[in-house]
MARDO-424548 format. One record per atom (N, C-alpha, C, CB): residue in one letter; atom name; x, y, z. Coordinates in pm, 1 decimal, decimal comma. Each point is the difference from the previous one (the first is absolute). Last residue first. Glycine has a CB too. Layout:
<sites>
  type  atom        px        py        pz
     A    CA         X         Y         Z
...
</sites>
This chain:
<sites>
  type  atom        px        py        pz
     X     N    -856,6     402,6    1495,6
     X    CA      72,5    -105,2      71,2
     X     C     -92,3    -117,0      27,9
     X    CB     152,1     170,5     103,5
     X     N    -212,7     161,5    -535,3
     X    CA     -24,9      -8,6     144,7
     X     C      84,5    -112,5      58,9
     X    CB    -236,3      88,6     -29,0
     X     N     306,0     249,0    -426,4
     X    CA     -28,0    -134,9      50,1
     X     C     -17,8       3,2     151,4
     X    CB     131,4    -101,0    -190,2
     X     N    -247,1     549,5     -81,0
     X    CA     114,6     -78,2      43,5
     X     C     -42,6    -140,1      42,5
     X    CB     114,6     210,5      72,3
     X     N    -336,0     113,7    -461,1
     X    CA     -15,0     -38,8     139,6
     X     C     116,2     -87,5      41,1
     X    CB    -249,5      14,5     -18,0
     X     N     183,8     151,5    -430,2
     X    CA       1,1     118,8      85,3
     X     C     -12,1     -33,3     147,8
     X    CB     -99,7     125,8    -187,5
     X     N     308,1    -369,7    -293,5
     X    CA     -95,9     -12,9     109,0
     X     C      13,4     120,4      94,3
     X    CB       8,4    -253,9     -17,1
     X     N      97,6     245,3    -526,1
     X    CA      61,5     -16,3     131,7
     X     C    -108,7      -2,2     107,5
     X    CB     210,8     116,0     -79,7
     X     N     -97,9    -130,5    -501,6
     X    CA     -99,1     -12,9     106,0
     X     C      72,8     -27,2     130,7
     X    CB    -175,3     -85,9    -162,4
     X     N     416,9     362,7    -239,1
     X    CA     -24,4    -134,0      52,9
     X     C    -112,4       4,7     104,5
     X    CB     242,2     -63,5     -42,5
     X     N     -16,9     450,6    -179,6
     X    CA      -6,2    -101,1    -104,6
     X     C     -26,1    -141,4      47,7
     X    CB     151,0     142,8    -122,6
     X     N    -145,1     255,8     406,1
     X    CA     133,6     -24,0     -55,9
     X     C       0,8    -117,5     -96,7
     X    CB      99,3      92,4     208,6
     X     N    -531,4    -113,1      41,5
     X    CA      97,3     107,6      18,5
     X     C     132,6     -41,1     -60,4
     X    CB    -115,5      75,9     210,2
     X     N    -425,0    -230,5    -110,7
     X    CA      94,9      -9,0    -111,1
     X     C      91,4     121,1       9,8
     X    CB    -164,7    -127,2    -150,0
     X     N    -112,9    -150,1     554,4
     X    CA       7,2     120,1     -83,8
     X     C     104,6     -24,1    -108,3
     X    CB     -69,7     151,8     193,5
     X     N    -276,0    -439,9     191,8
     X    CA     121,6      11,2     -80,2
     X     C      -3,8     132,2     -75,8
     X    CB      18,2    -252,8     -22,6
     X     N    -283,2     -36,0     462,7
     X    CA      12,8     116,7     -87,1
     X     C     136,0       1,7     -67,7
     X    CB    -157,0     127,6     147,1
     X     N    -169,9    -546,3      49,6
     X    CA     125,9      72,2      15,1
     X     C       8,2     111,7    -103,0
     X    CB     111,9    -207,4      88,9
     X     N    -470,3    -170,7     181,6
     X    CA      17,6      96,1    -107,6
     X     C     126,1      81,5      26,6
     X    CB    -250,1      10,9     -39,8
     X     N     110,4    -338,7     344,7
     X    CA     -33,7     -69,5    -124,9
     X     C      14,4      90,5    -121,2
     X    CB    -156,3    -144,7     127,7
     X     N     460,8     160,1     338,4
     X    CA    -134,4      34,2     -45,0
     X     C     -28,2     -80,0    -126,3
     X    CB      13,3     234,2     100,9
     X     N     416,5    -156,5     145,8
     X    CA     -92,5     -79,6      80,2
     X     C    -145,0      35,9     -29,7
     X    CB     173,9     -16,6     177,9
     X     N     231,8     169,9    -410,1
     X    CA     -63,2      92,0      92,5
     X     C    -102,9     -67,6      88,7
     X    CB      38,5     179,2    -164,2
     X     N     225,4    -423,5    -143,5
     X    CA     -80,3      93,2     -79,8
     X     C     -75,9      95,3      91,2
     X    CB     -22,5    -171,8    -182,5
     X     N     290,6    -181,2     351,8
     X    CA      91,7      82,5     -78,6
     X     C     -72,4      91,9     -98,9
     X    CB     169,2    -180,8      23,9
     X     N    -421,4    -126,1     261,5
     X    CA      81,5      92,2      79,6
     X     C      87,7      91,0     -85,0
     X    CB      -1,0    -168,8     180,1
     X     N    -478,6     -29,4    -313,3
     X    CA     137,9     -41,6     -21,7
     X     C      90,2     102,7      67,3
     X    CB     -57,3    -116,2    -220,4
     X     N    -505,6     -60,5     193,8
     X    CA     104,0      91,6      46,5
     X     C     138,9     -60,9     -19,4
     X    CB    -161,0      96,6     167,2
     X     N    -217,8    -260,4    -503,8
     X    CA      13,2       5,5     145,4
     X     C     115,8      91,1      37,1
     X    CB     -94,7    -232,5      22,1
     X     N     -48,5     176,5    -486,2
     X    CA    -115,2     -52,9      72,5
     X     C      10,7       3,7     152,0
     X    CB     -33,5    -142,3    -193,7
     X     N     246,1     519,4    -142,2
     X    CA      28,0    -141,9      21,8
     X     C    -113,3     -54,0      88,1
     X    CB     256,4      31,5     -20,8
     X     N    -137,8     435,2    -313,4
     X    CA     -80,1     -71,4      98,0
     X     C      39,8    -146,8       4,1
     X    CB    -188,9     161,0     -35,6
     X     N     384,6     356,9    -119,1
     X    CA      11,7    -143,2     -23,3
     X     C     -75,8     -68,2     111,8
     X    CB     226,1      21,0    -117,7
     X     N    -213,4     501,0    -127,4
     X    CA     -21,9     -86,3     115,2
     X     C      13,5    -144,8     -44,8
     X    CB    -152,9     170,8     109,2
     X     N     331,6     359,8    -291,1
     X    CA     -69,8    -125,8     -17,9
     X     C     -12,3     -76,1     129,8
     X    CB      82,4      -8,4    -232,0
     X     N      89,3     496,9     -68,7
     X    CA     -33,5     -59,7     129,3
     X     C     -73,9    -130,3     -28,2
     X    CB     -13,1     227,9     117,3
     X     N     134,7      55,3    -463,8
     X    CA     127,0       0,6      72,0
     X     C     -20,0     -51,9     142,7
     X    CB      80,7     194,5    -140,5
     X     N    -432,3    -123,6    -190,0
     X    CA      87,9    -105,9     -50,3
     X     C     139,4       5,9      62,0
     X    CB    -128,4       3,5    -213,2
     X     N    -302,4     252,1     285,7
     X    CA     124,3      69,1     -36,5
     X     C     101,4     -95,2     -63,5
     X    CB     -39,7     161,4     186,9
     X     N    -379,6    -317,6     -12,9
     X    CA     -18,8      73,5    -125,3
     X     C     127,1      72,2     -44,1
     X    CB    -240,2      28,2      59,2
     X     N     307,1    -466,2     228,2
     X    CA     -79,2     119,9      22,7
     X     C      -8,0      76,0    -132,5
     X    CB      70,0      13,4     246,4
     X     N      -9,3    -556,9    -201,8
     X    CA      69,3     126,3     -22,5
     X     C     -94,9     114,0      28,5
     X    CB     149,6    -104,8    -172,6
     X     N    -121,7    -435,6     342,1
     X    CA     -81,2     113,7     -43,9
     X     C      88,7     122,5     -16,5
     X    CB    -203,2     -93,7     117,1
     X     N     195,0    -483,3     -56,2
     X    CA      88,3     115,2     -14,3
     X     C     -85,4     112,6     -56,7
     X    CB     210,4    -144,2     -36,0
     X     N    -294,9    -364,5     311,5
     X    CA     -38,8     108,1     -91,0
     X     C     106,2     108,7      -0,1
     X    CB    -243,3     -49,6      40,1
     X     N     304,7    -383,4     173,9
     X    CA    -141,6      -7,4     -34,1
     X     C     -38,0     101,5    -106,5
     X    CB     -46,6     -80,3     230,2
     X     N     508,5    -196,0     -98,1
     X    CA     -46,6     138,2     -17,0
     X     C    -142,2      -7,9     -53,0
     X    CB     236,1      90,9     -44,6
     X     N      35,1    -463,0     355,2
     X    CA     -61,3      31,1    -128,7
     X     C     -43,1     146,1      -1,4
     X    CB     -77,8    -239,3     -26,5
     X     N     463,4     -69,2     305,6
     X    CA    -101,4     106,3       8,5
     X     C     -49,7      31,8    -141,3
     X    CB     108,1      97,3     210,4
     X     N     252,9    -410,9    -104,0
     X    CA    -134,8     -51,9     -21,9
     X     C    -109,0     106,8       4,7
     X    CB      79,1    -211,7      97,2
     X     N     391,7     288,8      -9,5
     X    CA     -10,7     -43,6    -139,7
     X     C    -142,0     -43,4     -33,8
     X    CB     239,7     -71,4       6,0
     X     N    -128,4     185,0     439,9
     X    CA      -8,7     119,7     -83,7
     X     C      -8,8     -35,0    -148,6
     X    CB     129,3     125,1     173,4
     X     N     -62,3    -459,4     171,2
     X    CA    -139,1      41,1     -19,0
     X     C     -12,9     123,4     -88,9
     X    CB     -51,5     -96,2     223,2
     X     N     475,9     -89,2     -73,2
     X    CA     -57,8     -68,3    -117,0
     X     C    -142,1      48,4     -28,2
     X    CB     141,8    -200,7      49,9
     X     N      75,3     365,1     336,8
     X    CA      70,2      45,2    -120,6
     X     C     -62,7     -59,7    -124,6
     X    CB     211,1      22,6     131,3
     X     N    -366,9    -176,1     280,4
     X    CA     -47,9     136,2     -27,2
     X     C      65,4      52,3    -127,1
     X    CB     -35,3      42,6     246,9
     X     N     184,9    -458,1     -97,0
     X    CA    -138,8      -9,8     -43,9
     X     C     -56,2     138,0     -34,8
     X    CB     -29,6    -204,4     143,6
     X     N     456,8     165,3      50,7
     X    CA       3,8     -41,4    -140,5
     X     C    -141,4      -7,2     -56,9
     X    CB     212,2    -129,5      42,2
     X     N    -157,1     467,7     355,6
     X    CA      25,0    -143,2     -16,7
     X     C       6,4     -30,9    -149,7
     X    CB    -117,5     -54,9     220,2
     X     N     244,8     543,7      -0,1
     X    CA    -100,7     -81,9     -67,5
     X     C      41,2    -147,4      -3,5
     X    CB     -64,3     198,7    -139,0
     X     N     335,2     173,2     306,2
     X    CA    -105,9     -35,1      95,1
     X     C    -101,4     -97,5     -60,0
     X    CB      29,8     223,5     106,9
     X     N     326,5     -33,5    -365,3
     X    CA      57,0     -92,0      98,6
     X     C    -103,2     -44,4     103,3
     X    CB     221,2     109,8     -33,0
     X     N    -339,3     218,4    -287,7
     X    CA      20,0    -129,5     -65,8
     X     C      52,8    -103,2      99,5
     X    CB      44,6     117,3    -218,5
     X     N     -86,1     335,6     357,0
     X    CA    -128,9     -69,8     -12,5
     X     C      15,6    -138,9     -58,1
     X    CB    -110,8     219,3     -28,3
     X     N     503,7      41,5      63,7
     X    CA     -59,4     -15,5     133,1
     X     C    -129,9     -79,4      -9,6
     X    CB     104,0     217,7      74,5
     X     N     109,9     -93,5    -477,0
     X    CA      70,0    -109,3      68,0
     X     C     -61,7     -26,6     137,5
     X    CB     211,8      59,6    -123,0
     X     N    -367,5     310,5    -113,4
     X    CA     -47,4    -124,0     -62,3
     X     C      64,9    -119,3      68,9
     X    CB     -33,8     117,9    -221,4
     X     N     187,9     300,7     348,5
     X    CA    -134,0     -24,6      53,6
     X     C     -59,3    -128,2     -58,2
     X    CB     -33,2     247,5      28,4
     X     N     441,8     -92,4    -198,6
     X    CA      19,6     -53,1     135,0
     X     C    -134,9     -32,4      64,6
     X    CB     213,6     133,2      22,5
     X     N    -219,9      78,4    -446,2
     X    CA      49,9    -138,3      -8,4
     X     C      21,4     -63,4     137,7
     X    CB     109,4      60,3    -215,6
     X     N    -249,7     401,1     208,0
     X    CA    -100,3     -95,5     -44,9
     X     C      55,3    -142,6     -11,4
     X    CB    -111,3     186,5    -122,0
     X     N     363,0     128,5     467,8
     X    CA     -50,9      22,9    -135,1
     X     C     -97,9    -111,2     -37,2
     X    CB     214,3     118,3     -65,3
     X     N     -19,8     -81,9     508,8
     X    CA      59,8     119,3     -61,8
     X     C     -52,8      32,5    -139,1
     X    CB     200,2     -49,7     131,2
     X     N    -497,8    -184,9     267,9
     X    CA     109,2     -39,2     -89,2
     X     C      55,5     125,1     -67,7
     X    CB    -103,9    -229,1     -38,6
     X     N    -300,8     131,9     344,0
     X    CA     127,0      44,2      60,5
     X     C     120,8     -49,8     -78,8
     X    CB    -111,2       0,9     223,8
     X     N    -369,4     -32,2    -331,5
     X    CA      66,4    -122,4      48,7
     X     C     138,1      29,4      57,6
     X    CB    -125,6    -131,8    -171,0
     X     N    -141,0     491,8       6,7
     X    CA     -93,4     -80,8      78,7
     X     C      67,8    -124,9      56,4
     X    CB    -188,2      84,7    -142,2
     X     N     420,2     202,3    -163,5
     X    CA     -11,0      58,4     133,6
     X     C     -87,8     -86,1      90,6
     X    CB      31,1     228,5     -99,0
     X     N       6,1    -350,8    -354,1
     X    CA     127,6     -21,1      69,6
     X     C      -7,6      53,4     142,6
     X    CB     123,5      14,8    -219,0
     X     N    -493,5      70,5     -57,0
     X    CA      12,0    -143,7      26,5
     X     C     126,7     -28,7      79,8
     X    CB    -126,0     -51,3    -211,9
     X     N      59,1     485,9      47,8
     X    CA     -90,1     -28,0     112,0
     X     C       8,9    -146,5      42,5
     X    CB    -153,6     181,7     -80,2
     X     N     393,2     -54,3    -303,2
     X    CA      58,8      64,1     118,2
     X     C     -84,7     -28,4     124,1
     X    CB      98,0     181,1    -145,9
     X     N    -260,7    -325,8    -271,0
     X    CA     117,6     -79,4      37,2
     X     C      64,9      56,0     126,3
     X    CB      37,4     -59,0    -241,8
     X     N    -393,2     299,0      51,7
     X    CA     -49,2    -123,2      59,1
     X     C     116,0     -86,4      47,2
     X    CB    -202,4       9,8    -147,2
     X     N     298,2     378,3     -95,5
     X    CA     -53,7      36,9     131,7
     X     C     -45,6    -124,8      74,4
     X    CB     -72,0     224,9     -88,7
     X     N     209,5    -282,6    -357,3
     X    CA     113,6      30,0      87,4
     X     C     -45,3      37,8     141,1
     X    CB     129,0      75,4    -200,7
     X     N    -425,1    -413,1     -81,5
     X    CA      32,2     141,4     -14,3
     X     C     111,1      31,5      99,3
     X    CB    -237,3      59,6     -75,5
     X     N     213,5    -554,4     -96,8
     X    CA     -56,3      87,4     103,4
     X     C      33,4     144,5     -35,0
     X    CB      21,6    -181,6     176,9
     X     N     139,2    -199,6    -423,0
     X    CA    -143,4      16,0     -25,1
     X     C     -71,5      73,6     113,1
     X    CB       7,3    -209,4    -133,7
     X     N     460,6     105,3     147,6
     X    CA     -19,1      74,0    -123,8
     X     C    -145,8      23,2     -33,8
     X    CB     211,7     -95,0     -78,5
     X     N     -82,1    -175,2     449,2
     X    CA      27,1     141,6      27,4
     X     C     -19,4      86,1    -123,3
     X    CB     160,8     -68,7     176,0
     X     N    -220,0    -400,8    -227,5
     X    CA     -90,2      50,8     104,0
     X     C      20,1     149,8      19,4
     X    CB       2,8    -224,3     113,9
     X     N     292,0       1,2    -407,7
     X    CA    -134,4      15,7     -56,1
     X     C     -95,3      58,1     103,9
     X    CB      42,0    -193,1    -155,2
     X     N     398,9     105,7     292,8
     X    CA       4,6      91,8    -113,7
     X     C    -137,3      26,9     -57,7
     X    CB     227,2     -81,8     -50,0
     X     N    -157,4    -244,0     399,9
     X    CA      -0,7     139,4      45,7
     X     C      -2,0     100,0    -115,2
     X    CB     122,8     -73,8     202,2
     X     N    -286,8    -442,1    -132,6
     X    CA      74,4      76,1    -100,1
     X     C      -8,2     149,9      31,0
     X    CB     -46,1    -179,1    -173,3
     X     N    -130,3    -258,4     386,4
     X    CA      74,7     103,9      70,0
     X     C      83,3      85,8     -92,7
     X    CB       5,2    -147,4     195,7
     X     N    -330,4    -220,9    -287,1
     X    CA     143,3     -30,8      -7,4
     X     C      85,5     102,7      73,4
     X    CB     -41,6    -110,7    -218,2
     X     N    -433,1     144,1     198,3
     X    CA      16,1    -143,7      22,5
     X     C     147,1     -40,3      -2,2
     X    CB    -224,6     -39,1    -103,3
     X     N      89,4     485,1       5,7
     X    CA      -6,0     -28,9     143,4
     X     C      19,1    -148,7      26,2
     X    CB    -152,5     195,8      32,7
     X     N     124,5     -51,8    -477,4
     X    CA     127,2      42,6      58,8
     X     C       1,6     -24,1     150,5
     X    CB      24,3     172,4    -180,3
     X     N    -423,2    -249,3     -64,8
     X    CA      99,2    -105,1     -26,0
     X     C     134,7      35,0      63,7
     X    CB    -117,4     -56,5    -215,6
     X     N    -222,3     382,7     235,8
     X    CA     -33,4    -116,1      82,3
     X     C     102,7    -111,6     -17,2
     X    CB    -242,2      60,1     -18,0
     X     N     293,1     315,2    -257,5
     X    CA      18,6      39,1     140,1
     X     C     -27,7    -118,4      92,3
     X    CB     -64,5     237,2     -56,2
     X     N     -25,7    -282,0    -403,8
     X    CA     144,7      -2,3      25,1
     X     C      29,7      32,7     145,8
     X    CB      43,3      66,9    -238,3
     X     N    -488,8     -30,5      93,3
     X    CA      40,7    -141,3       1,7
     X     C     148,8     -11,8      32,7
     X    CB    -179,4     -55,9    -169,2
     X     N       6,0     488,1     111,0
     X    CA     -55,0     -60,7     121,0
     X     C      43,3    -146,1      12,2
     X    CB    -196,7     156,2     -12,2
     X     N     312,6      77,4    -382,0
     X    CA      73,6      52,6     115,1
     X     C     -47,3     -66,4     128,7
     X    CB      30,7     219,2    -118,9
     X     N    -263,8    -322,8    -277,9
     X    CA     135,7     -55,1      -4,2
     X     C      82,0      45,0     121,3
     X    CB     -11,3      -2,6    -251,3
     X     N    -414,7     189,4     189,1
     X    CA     -12,4    -140,9      38,9
     X     C     138,8     -65,3       5,1
     X    CB    -231,6     -11,3    -104,5
     X     N     209,6     446,9     -61,8
     X    CA     -28,0      -1,0     143,4
     X     C      -9,6    -143,0      51,4
     X    CB    -120,3     219,6     -20,9
     X     N     169,9    -160,2    -439,7
     X    CA     121,5      42,1      68,0
     X     C     -16,4      -1,6     151,1
     X    CB      56,6     139,8    -197,0
     X     N    -433,2    -227,4     -76,2
     X    CA      95,8    -110,6      -7,5
     X     C     130,3      33,7      72,6
     X    CB    -101,1     -68,5    -218,9
     X     N    -232,9     402,8     174,8
     X    CA     -38,2    -103,5      96,0
     X     C      99,1    -116,4       0,0
     X    CB    -239,4      65,1     -31,2
     X     N     454,8     376,5    -136,0
     X    CA    -133,9     -51,1     -21,8
     X     C     -27,3    -109,0     102,9
     X    CB      10,3      55,1    -247,8
     X     N     417,6     195,5     105,9
     X    CA     -95,9      79,4      77,0
     X     C    -143,3     -41,4     -31,6
     X    CB     162,3     190,8       3,0
     X     N     339,9    -446,3       0,4
     X    CA    -113,0      28,4     -87,3
     X     C    -109,5      68,7      81,6
     X    CB      56,1    -199,0    -148,2
     X     N     340,1      30,8     351,8
     X    CA      23,5     126,6     -70,4
     X     C    -113,8      38,7     -94,2
     X    CB     242,2     -47,3      15,9
     X     N    -145,1    -356,1     298,4
     X    CA     -93,0     106,1      36,0
     X     C      20,2     132,2     -70,7
     X    CB     -12,6    -109,3     213,6
     X     N     413,3    -209,6    -257,1
     X    CA    -116,8     -37,1      80,7
     X     C     -82,9     124,4      32,2
     X    CB     126,8    -195,6      98,6
     X     N     302,6     130,4    -357,5
     X    CA    -117,3      72,3     -49,7
     X     C    -126,3     -33,8      78,5
     X    CB     104,7       2,8    -225,6
     X     N     365,8     -58,0     459,8
     X    CA     -17,5      -5,2    -144,6
     X     C    -120,6      81,6     -42,7
     X    CB     105,7    -225,8      -4,4
     X     N      94,0      98,6     455,2
     X    CA    -137,7      29,7     -35,9
     X     C     -24,6     -12,3    -149,6
     X    CB     -12,0     150,7     196,1
     X     N     391,6    -429,9      93,9
     X    CA     -24,3     121,7     -76,4
     X     C    -148,3      16,2     -31,2
     X    CB     229,6     -17,5     -98,3
     X     N      -9,4    -229,9     538,1
     X    CA     -28,8     -23,2    -140,3
     X     C     -32,6     131,5     -66,1
     X    CB     -82,5    -231,4      48,7
     X     N     279,7     -38,3     437,1
     X    CA     -30,3     123,2     -70,9
     X     C     -23,2     -34,6    -145,2
     X    CB     137,2     139,4     160,6
     X     N    -212,6    -435,6     321,0
     X    CA      90,5      36,2    -108,2
     X     C     -34,2     135,1     -56,8
     X    CB      30,9    -239,1     -52,5
     X     N     -92,0     -74,3     543,9
     X    CA     -54,5      89,4    -101,4
     X     C     104,8      36,0    -104,2
     X    CB    -159,4      90,4     168,8
     X     N     217,6    -558,0      71,5
     X    CA       6,3     140,6      38,0
     X     C     -61,1      85,3    -110,7
     X    CB     207,2     -42,0     139,0
     X     N    -124,9    -438,5    -145,4
     X    CA    -122,4      33,7      70,2
     X     C      -1,1     144,5      47,6
     X    CB     -18,2    -236,9      69,4
     X     N     391,4      41,1    -306,0
     X    CA    -116,6      -6,7     -86,0
     X     C    -129,7      36,8      70,4
     X    CB     118,0    -173,4    -127,3
     X     N     404,7     189,7     225,5
     X    CA    -115,2      68,7      57,7
     X     C    -123,3      -0,5     -85,9
     X    CB     158,8     138,9     115,4
     X     N     306,9    -206,7    -370,5
     X    CA     -34,0     -19,3     140,9
     X     C    -129,1      70,5      36,6
     X    CB     241,6     -20,8      52,2
     X     N      -1,2      33,9    -485,1
     X    CA     -72,4    -124,3      20,4
     X     C     -45,7     -22,2     142,4
     X    CB     129,9     -91,0    -184,2
     X     N     133,6     468,5      44,5
     X    CA    -126,0       4,9     -73,8
     X     C     -83,1    -124,6      23,3
     X    CB     109,3     141,9    -171,6
     X     N     327,2    -112,6     349,7
     X    CA     -91,5      89,3      71,4
     X     C    -135,9       4,5     -68,6
     X    CB     195,1     136,9      77,8
     X     N     153,4    -375,1    -286,0
     X    CA     -45,5     -68,0     120,4
     X     C    -100,7      84,7      76,3
     X    CB     218,9    -118,6      13,3
     X     N     -15,8     312,2    -387,1
     X    CA     -83,6    -111,4     -42,5
     X     C     -55,9     -73,5     120,9
     X    CB     135,2     -22,8    -209,9
     X     N     176,2     366,6     283,6
     X    CA    -127,7      54,3     -45,1
     X     C     -95,7    -110,6     -42,1
     X    CB     117,4     207,5     -73,3
     X     N     320,6    -333,3     192,1
     X    CA     -70,5      52,2     117,3
     X     C    -137,3      54,2     -40,1
     X    CB     220,7      56,5     109,0
     X     N      65,7    -193,2    -454,0
     X    CA     -48,3    -115,6      76,0
     X     C     -81,1      46,7     120,5
     X    CB     199,4    -135,6     -74,7
     X     N      14,2     464,5    -181,9
     X    CA    -110,3     -59,8     -75,7
     X     C     -58,4    -119,2      73,9
     X    CB     105,6      76,5    -213,0
     X     N     280,5     127,3     389,8
     X    CA    -115,8      89,1      14,9
     X     C    -121,5     -57,6     -72,0
     X    CB     153,8     198,7      17,5
     X     N     253,5    -419,6     -74,4
     X    CA     -50,0     -20,0     136,5
     X     C    -123,7      86,4      23,5
     X    CB     233,6     -52,9      80,9
     X     N     -12,8     112,2    -487,9
     X    CA     -58,4    -133,2       4,4
     X     C     -62,2     -27,0     137,4
     X    CB     168,6     -79,3    -170,1
     X     N      77,2     473,1     106,5
     X    CA    -128,5       7,7     -69,5
     X     C     -72,5    -133,2       5,2
     X    CB      92,4     176,5    -150,5
     X     N     341,9    -162,3     325,7
     X    CA     -89,4      80,9      81,8
     X     C    -138,1      11,7     -61,8
     X    CB     196,6     125,9      82,6
     X     N     143,8    -337,0    -327,7
     X    CA     -39,4     -84,4     111,7
     X     C     -99,1      75,0      90,1
     X    CB     223,4    -119,8      -9,5
     X     N     -21,9     349,0    -347,9
     X    CA    -101,5     -94,3     -47,1
     X     C     -52,4     -84,8     114,2
     X    CB     108,9      -4,8    -224,0
     X     N     246,5     295,0     323,8
     X    CA    -120,5      75,3     -31,0
     X     C    -112,7     -93,2     -44,6
     X    CB     141,5     197,4     -63,6
</sites>
């Protein structure tokens, strides 16, 4: 019994160390939970950074559920994480790294404080290929309302 557990632990350890260039998963934690400009800015920054590493947990967690479903359908994937893998695999290392360099120009909250816009200086494919992206505060977190583009 101990030997079986030991072997299982080795296999899991080796598996965890493999595929560093493949998309990963990560926890959302408290990213974007503050219903203010800082929370929206934090969510937008985390979303862009997650695309640079292919972090499906953060990317999909920061999409509204309807948006995640539309995104998966657009890239002919069964779900959001699979869709992220499809797009991530198409990106060059240079494109992936560029998402970390995108600067957020402005964050604007609507009067309802449950809607907001994030502005960047140039078009970004994973932000709907536009300079302004719509976000909403739902289920205790800022979420993007537009699907990533191919």
